[in-house]
C-alpha positions in Angstrom: -24.0 32.4 -30.7 -25.6 29.2 -29.5 -26.6 28.9 -25.9 -26.4 25.4 -24.4 -27.5 24.9 -20.8 -25.4 22.4 -18.8 -26.9 21.5 -15.4 -24.3 20.1 -13.0 -23.2 19.6 -9.4 -19.7 20.5 -8.2 -19.1 17.2 -6.5 -20.5 15.0 -9.3 -17.7 12.9 -10.9 -19.8 12.6 -14.1 -20.1 16.3 -14.4 -16.4 16.8 -13.9 -15.7 14.2 -16.6 -18.2 16.0 -18.9 -16.3 19.3 -18.3 -13.0 17.6 -19.4 -14.6 16.1 -22.5 -16.2 19.4 -23.4 -12.8 21.1 -23.2 -11.2 18.3 -25.3 -13.9 18.5 -28.0 -13.6 22.3 -28.2 -9.9 22.0 -28.8 -10.5 19.3 -31.4 -13.2 21.2 -33.3 -13.0 25.0 -33.5 -16.7 25.2 -34.6 -17.7 24.2 -31.1 -16.3 27.4 -29.8 -19.4 29.1 -31.2 -21.4 27.4 -28.5 -21.8 29.3 -25.3 -22.2 26.8 -22.4 -24.2 28.1 -19.4 -22.9 26.0 -16.5 -25.7 25.9 -14.0 -24.8 24.6 -10.5 -28.1 23.2 -9.4 -27.2 23.7 -5.7 -26.7 27.4 -6.3 -29.5 27.9 -8.8 -32.2 25.5 -7.5 -35.1 27.6 -8.8 -33.8 27.6 -12.3 -32.9 23.9 -12.1 -36.4 23.1 -10.9 -37.9 24.8 -13.9 -36.4 22.2 -16.2 -37.5 18.6 -16.7 -34.6 16.4 -15.6 -33.6 14.3 -12.7 -29.9 13.3 -13.3 -26.8 15.4 -13.9 -25.1 16.2 -16.1 -28.0 17.4 -18.2 -27.8 19.4 -21.4 -30.6 21.6 -22.9 -30.8 23.7 -26.0 -33.6 26.1 -25.1 -36.2 23.8 -23.5 -35.2 20.7 -25.5 -33.4 18.2 -23.4 -30.4 16.8 -25.4 -29.0 14.5 -22.7 -29.5 13.5 -19.1 -27.2 11.5 -16.8 -23.8 10.0 -17.1 -22.3 10.7 -20.6 -19.5 9.5 -22.8 -17.3 11.7 -24.9 -19.2 10.5 -27.9 -22.6 11.5 -26.4 -21.3 15.0 -25.6 -19.9 15.3 -29.1 -23.5 14.5 -30.4 -24.9 17.2 -28.1 -22.4 19.7 -29.5 -23.0 18.6 -33.1 -26.8 19.0 -32.6 -26.2 22.5 -31.3 -24.2 23.4 -34.4 -26.7 21.8 -36.8 -29.6 23.7 -35.0 -28.0 27.1 -35.4 
């Protein structure tokens, strides 16, 4: 299984939108269901969040490789998920 790390904030509208797009994309492409997404609330896991190199949320990492940082579109999130599938 592929582990994608998703740094977010509960009150972030961009993070909530990213959650919706992730759910839509998972419904559209069953291959994405092989990706385990670790949702990290940076308020609750500040030490972990501080160990990664990013400033804006939502941010996506595959291992230590940053795939995206900041406001995203559905297409950007699709590219993140596609990268994860290709890298597996």
